[in-house]
N, C-alpha and C positions, 0 to 999 in steps of 0.2 A: 389819517389816514385810518386809524383805529383808535377806537375810544373806549373798548373793553378786550381785554383778552383773557380767553379761558384757556386754564392749564389744570388739567388733571393730573391728580397726584395719586401715587400708590403709598406713599409715605417713606420709599425706599430712599437712602443715600445717592444711590447712581441717579435717581429721577431728580433728583435736584440740580443737575448737569443741564436739563431741560428750562429750569428755572432762570437758568443765568441769561438764556437767549430771551425770554419772557421778560425779564426785568430790562435788559437794554432796549428792546423793544417798546416796553410800556416808556422807559424813559425819553427815549426819542420821539416819541407820540403823543406823549403827556396821556397816557391812558392808564386806566383801573384794570389791574389783576383779578379776575377772577378765580380763587383756588376752589375745586371740587374733588370731593373724593366719593367714589361711589361703593357702597357697600353693596357688596355681591350677594344676592338673596337667593338665587338660581340655584347655588349648590345645596341648601339646605331646605329645599322645598318636601322632601321626604322623610324629615325627622317624626319619630313617632310621637313625642310627647310636646307639647307646646310650651312647657316649662323649661325644656332644654334648650329650644329656640329664643326663648326671651333673653335666657343667658347668654346665649351665642351672639343675640343681635345687640345685646348691651355690649359687650366686648368690642363687636366689630365698630359700632358706631362711636364708641370710645377710640378705638385706633384711628377711625376717621377725622376726629377731632383734634387729634395730636398731629396728625398728617397736614390738616389744613391750618393749624396754628403754627407749624413749623416753617410753611411759606411764609406765615404774616413776620416770624420771627427774622427768616432770613431778607426779606425785604428791605431796600434802602428806606431809609425815611421820609423819602420826597413820591415814594408811589403809594399810591392807595391800593389795599387787598381787601376785597372782599371773600367771604369765604360760606361754603357749602356742604353739608353731608347729607347726599341723599342715598334711596335704595332703589335697588333695580339690577338689570342688567348694565354691564358698565358702558359698553359701547350704544346702546341704546340711549342709555339716561346722556352721556354726553353728547351727543346728536342732538336728540331735544334741547340741552341746554345751549346749544351753539345755534342759535336763531340769528339770524340777521340782525333784527330790532333788540336783542339782546348784548351779543357778542359779535366781534367783527373778524374775530381769528380764533384759531385755537391753537396750540403750543404744547405739543406733548413728546415724551419719551417711549422709542423703540427700543425693546432689547436684543433686537438682530438675531432672533431663533431663527434657523433653519431646518431643513430636513423634518425628520420624525417630531422633534420638538413643535416643531410652527404646525404642523400635521394634525397632533394631536391636544396642543394647548391652545390653537387658534391665535389669533392678533387682534387685540382691542384696537391696537393704533389701526390698522390695514382695514377694518371696520367702520371707522370713524374715517377716515381718509376718504373713502370710497362712498360714504353716506353723508357726509357734514354739507350744510347749504352756506358756509364760509370755507375759507382757505384754511389749511392744516399745515403747521409746519410742525415738521418733525426731527426730531434730534437724538441720535444714536447713544443711550446711555450705557452702551457699554462697548466703546469703540474697540475693533481689532487689535492685537497686539502688531504694532509694523515691523517688528523683527520676527514675525515670525509670516510674510507673506508667501502665497504659494510661489515656488521655483528658486526661491532663496536657500541657498546651501546653510545649513546650523551646524556644519562641522570645521572645528577649530584649526586654524593653519597654524602651525609651529614654523 
């Protein structure tokens, strides 16, 4: 069913939770993992000096290379991993890379932000879910603490 699973990564330890799902699916379907890091260049377009951008670009690409290499390190030996570090708007690049001729599924984490954080920061995952031409499996990488569910008392009874 799946030959190639696209796994966008931000290099965070929390994002590794989505990798667990991707690795399980890859093993079950004998699929290749394509780890992708997108250098978000949209926030640096107004820099006054080209030399400043060169330094930032190099640092961000290095960060991306480390992130996709970490996916390769975490992958079980029986799973093939391809890596890519690309530049652009993260959601746009992920959607472009999720072509049916290239990948069959996208597995990515979501931080579960809500309220003003989501309004101000937006959601790369949400944009990918809405625009991707292939199925997207989202994994909440920072699940809520179940001990703090609404309606439950946090008062200790003695």
